[in-house]
N, C-alpha and C positions, 0 to 999 in steps of 0.2 A: 539232523534231528532237533526238533524243537523241545522246549521245556515241558510243554503239555504232553508230549510223548514220553518223556522221562517220568513225569508224575503219574501217568497211566501205569507205567511199569512198576513204579514204587508202590502204588496202591494195590496192584496185583500181588506184589511181594508181601505187603501187610496182610492181605487176606489169606495168602498161603501160610504165613506165620501163625495167624489166628486159628485157621482150621487144623494146622499141624499140632498146635499146643492144646487148644480148647477141644479139638477132636477127641483126644484120648480122655480128657476130662468128662466129656459127654458119655463116652463109652464106659468109663468107670461108673458113672451115675446110673446108666442103664443096667450094668452088670451087678450093681449093689443089691438089686432085687432078685438076682438070679444065682449068683455064685456063693454068697455067704450062707452058712448053715447055722450060725449062732451069733450072739452079740459080739463076741471077740472078733470073729471074722468080718463082720460088718464094719467094725472099727478099723480093722486092718485095711480094708478096701478104701474107706474114706480117708485114712491117714496117708495112703499112697499119693493122693493129690492135695491133701490138706495144706502143705507148705507152698504150693505153686499155683493153685487154681485162680487166685485173685490176680496174680501177675500175668497169667495167660490172657485174662480178659482185657488187659491194657491194650493188646493188639487190636481188639475190636474198637475201642474208643479212639485209638490212633487212626485206624482205617476210616472210621466215620468222620472224624475231624478233618483228615486229609482230603476226603472227598468233598466235604463242605467248602473247604478253602480253595482247593485246586479246580474243582468242577462244580460250581454252585448250581448250574442248570441241571446237571445230572442228579445232584443231591435233591433238588426241589422236586423233580419229576419222580424220582425213585421213592422218596418218602411220602409223597402225596398219593401216588398210585398204589404203593404197597403198604399203606398205612396200617390196616388191620393185621396182616401177617407180621409186620415188624413190631407192632404193639404187643401181639401175642408173644413174640420172642422176648421182648423187653420184660414183660410181666414174668415170664418163666425164669429169666435170668435173675430178677429181683427175688422171687420166691426161692430160687435155688441158693442164693447167697444166705437168705434167712435160714434155710434148711441146714446148711453147713454149720452155721453159728449157733442155732437154737437147739439142735438135736441133743447135745450133751448138757443142756442147762438144767434139766430135771432128771432125777433118777426114777423115771416112771416108764414102764414098758409101753403103755398106750401112747404117751407123749412121743417117745422115740419112733414108734411105728408110723405115726402121723407124718413126721418129718422125713422118715425114710421113704414113704410113698411119694411125698412131695419131691424129694430128690430124684427119684426114679422118673416121674412124669415130666419134671422140668428139665431133665436131661434128654429124654426121648423126643419131646415135642420140638425143641429148637434144632436138634440134630436132623429132624425130618423137614422142618420149615425152611431152614437155610438152603437145603437142596431145592425145594420148591421155588424159592425166591430167585436163586441164581439160574436155575433152568429157564425161568420166565425171562430173565434179563437177556440171556443168550438167544432164546427163541424169538424174542420180540413181543411187544405188547402194543395195545391200542393207544398210540400217541398221535395227536392231531397236529395240524400245521403250526399251532402255537406252542408246541412242545409240552402239552398237558395230557395226562392220562385220562382217557374217556371210557375205559372199560369198567367192569365190575369185579368184585372179589371172585365170583364164580368163573370169570374168564381166566383167572390165575390157576384154577384147579383143572387144568387140561392133562391128558394122559402123559405127555412128555414131562411136564413139571412134577406130576405125582411120581413118575418113575425116578426123576432126579432126587426127590425126597427120600425114596426108598434106598437109593444108592448111598446117599450121605449117611443115612441112619445105619445101614449095614457096614459101611466103611469105618465110621467112627466107633461102632461097637467092636469091630475087629481090631482097630488101632488101640482101643482101650483094653481089650483082652490081652493083647501082646504086651502092653505097658504093665498090666497087673502081673503077668507071668515074669516080667523083668524085675519087678519091684518087690515080689513076695517070695516066701519060701513055704515048704510043706504042702499040705493037701490043697490049699487054695491056689497055689502055683500050678499044680497039675490040672485042676479043673479049669483054670484060666486058659491053659494051652488047648484043652479040648474045646472050650468055647471059641477060642480063636480059630480053630480048624473049621468049625461049623460056620461062624460068621464070615470067615475069609472065603469059604466056598460060595456062600450066598452073595457076597460082594462081587466075586469074579463073574458070576452069571449075570447079575443085574448091571454091573458096570460095563461089561462087554456090550450089552444091548444099548445102554444109554450113550456111551461114548461113541459107538459106531453110528448111532442115530445122529448125534451131534456132528460128527465128521461128515456124514453124507449130506446133511442139510446146509452147512455153511463152513465146513472145514477147509484147511489149506495145508501146505507142506509142513509148516511149523507146528500146527495143531496135531497133525498126523504123527510127527516125531514125539510130541508130548504124550500122545495116546500110546505109542509103542513103549515108551519109558514106563508109563503107568502099568501097563499089562505085564511087562517083564519084572518090574519091582514087586507087584502083587504076587506073582507066581514064586518069586524068590523069597518073599516074606512067608508064604505058606510052607515052602520047603524048609526054611530055617526054623520055623515054629515046630514042624514035625520032628526035627532033629534036636529040639530043645536048645537051639542057639538063639536065646531071647534077645541079645544085643543086636544081632544081625536082623532078626525078625522085626524089631521095633524100628531100626534104621530104614529098612526097606518098606515097611508099612507107611512110615513118614514120607518116603520118596513117592510112594503111590499117591498119597494125599496131595503132595506138592505138584506132581505131574498132572493129576486130574484137574486141579484148580487152574494150573497154568494153561492147560488145554482150553478151558472155558474162556479165559481172557484172550488167548491167542485167536480163538474163533471169533470173539467179539470185536477185536480191534479191526479198523479204527473207530468203530461205533462204541458208544458207551451205553446207549439205550436205543436199540433198533425199534422202528415202528413197523407193526404188522399191517397197518393200513396203507402206508405209502413209504417206500424206502427213502424218498426225498425228505421225509419228515423225521428221519432218525437223528438222534443227537450223536454228534461225533466228538472226538477229543478236541478238535479245533474250535468248534462253535459252542461247546459247553464249558470251556475252560475260563479261568480267571485271567486277569491282565498279565502281561509278561513281567511287570515289576513285582506283582504279588507272588508269582511262581519263583522268581529269583530270590526274594526274601525267604520264602519257604524252603528253598533248596539249601541256603546257608544254615538255617536253623536245623534242618534235618541232618546236614553233614556234621554238625557239632554234637547234637543230642543223641542221635541214633547209636553211635558206638558206645556211649555211656550206658544207655538202656540195655543194650545187648550184653555188655560186660556184667552189669548187675544181675540180669536174669540168668546168665550163664553161671555166675558164682552161686546163685541160689540153688540151681540144679546140682551143682557140684557138692555143695554142703549136704544136701539131702539125697545123695546118690545111692546109699546102701539099701539092701533088702530089709524088709520087716516081716514079722510073723506074729502069731498069736502070743508067743512068749514075750514079746515086747509090749503087750497090752496089760497094764496093771489091772488087778481085780477091781 
């Protein structure tokens, strides 16, 4: 196994970590406009992710930086071809940060409503657009012999990609609902369980079609195994949610996210950007990677720093592990 194979796997792990963690963040943002009945409950919802949302986004920065350093040709083609969708995601993430920080700066109902609407939409849109982007990467896009994207934005809005966007939106909403039921108490906990049941059922229907489509188009034995794990985990999460076993439901919904993302990368490998014009023009892990020396230095840095980051983030979740309710919200 070459270092570029290792770094492809590491980048896949980074994206799995990002979607596992930021996935429930997005879900909570979407549910903030649906579950809360008053100001106190809205504050409870926001406070469930308040201590951790910024740490979760570190995984995105690391995944992007690792792609740039390990596979510069992949990074260049991806960010030039997907410029507008990725820019839209970036703008949403920036506005979302502002919404978290600015919502409580003024004791004015209209001011708070503005930022609550911003939080809702800037959680919903990235949850959808990430699915569109990754579906297009797996499906293949118009890349010419020079490794440049020659399609348009409309080419990215194909049925397969739009279905992928709906899958990630439904899955992240389900993941967020399970997280809310795990982190809260009282009426909001019960409503989160009901929301998880509906969102999980929608996810099951959409994901079965999308993942089966993916498997039939370019899957292999490894991706089929990941698909089976995703299906079993999702059914288990739904069953655990029905029995009010929130810890198991959240664990299994996280396994669903991880297995689904892993399936996409297993389907993609050894390509990193397949060409829909000519398979010979596809970017692969070998021809899109950096030099062996660069990958070696990156491996040493990752081996030293990654455990420290994981320990710190794990400690953060441990400190803020307890449930919260409206009784914890000061008047």
